[in-house]
N, C-alpha and C positions, 0 to 999 in steps of 0.2 A: 636493718632493723624494720620495721612497719613505721610510717611516720604519718601523720595527717595535716590538711591544712583546716583550720578550723574559722568560719564565718558565721557570725552572729550566733555564736554558742551551739553551732551545728557541722560535723564533720562534712565538709563539701568535695575534699579529693582525700584519695592516700596512694602512698607508695611505699615500695621497699628501698629503701634508701643506706648508703654506706653510714649517713651521720645527720643529725637534725640542721646543720650548715650545708646540706646538699643543693640546695637552691639559694643562689644571692638573692637579699631582700624579700625572703619569703620566710615567714616564722611556721616552723613546723612544731609538733608535739607527737611524741612516740605514744603510739596505741598498742595495745594488746590485739592478739589474733582475733577476739570474740568481737571487736566492735567491727561495726558495718557503717556504711554510708547512711547519712542523716541520723547517723546516732546524736544525741545531744552533750555538751560537755562545758561543765561550770567552771573551769579552772584546775580542777582537781580528780573529776570521774567523769567517766562516759557512761552514759546510762543508751543502751537502743532501743527504741521507739517500738512498740507492740504494732504488730501490722494492724491495718485497717481493717474493720469490719467487714467482711462480705455482704454485699448488698441484699437483702432478702429476694428470695427468687418470686417470680411470680406464679400464680396457679398454673398457668399454661406450661413455665419450665417445668414444673413439679409434677404436672401430669403427665407430660410428655417424657421424664425421666421413668415413672411409673410404665407408661404404656411400652416404653423399650424395653422394658424387663424381658418381655416376649416377643420373638422375631416376627415379621409381617406373615412368614407361612407360618407359624404356629396360631397367630391369631386366625389365618385362614382356616387351618385345620379345624380349631374350634367352630367357626362359624358353620362347616362343612359338616361337622358331628352334630352340632345344635340341629341345622335342617334335617338329617338321616335320622336321628333320633329325638326329633320333637323334644330338644332340653333346650336350656336358654342359659349354660355354661358361660360364654362371651358377653352377652349383656349384664349375668350376673357379677362378673369380671368388672367390667366398666362401671356398672351402677356404685359398686364398691368403692373403686376410686373416685369417683364423681362425689361420693358421700365422703369419704376421708380427706379428699382436699377440694374443700368447696370454692367456687367463683369468687373474689373479693373484688 
C-alpha cells in the first residue's frame, strides 16, 4: 500500500508500506497512486498542486530560440547568397524576428 506522512496539510513523504502502522510513532495516511509530493490533504481529500507557472522568457531568450531555427551554416549561406546576388534575405529574416519579438 502507498502511504504518506502529512505535515501542515501537505504530503511530506511517501512510501510503499505493508500497513499504516509500519513506522512506530508516525501517523500515515493511505494515498492513491495519483497523489504527488507536495499535494494538499484536508483530512479527507488529496489535491495535487498545479505546477508553478513558467517564468516569462526575456526577449533575448525568445529571439535566440528564433535565430537557432537556422544553423550557423545556413545563416552564413544566406549572407553569402545575399552578397553574391545583391539581395537582403538574411537582413529581412533578422528584421522580421526583431519586429515580432520587440525589446522589452
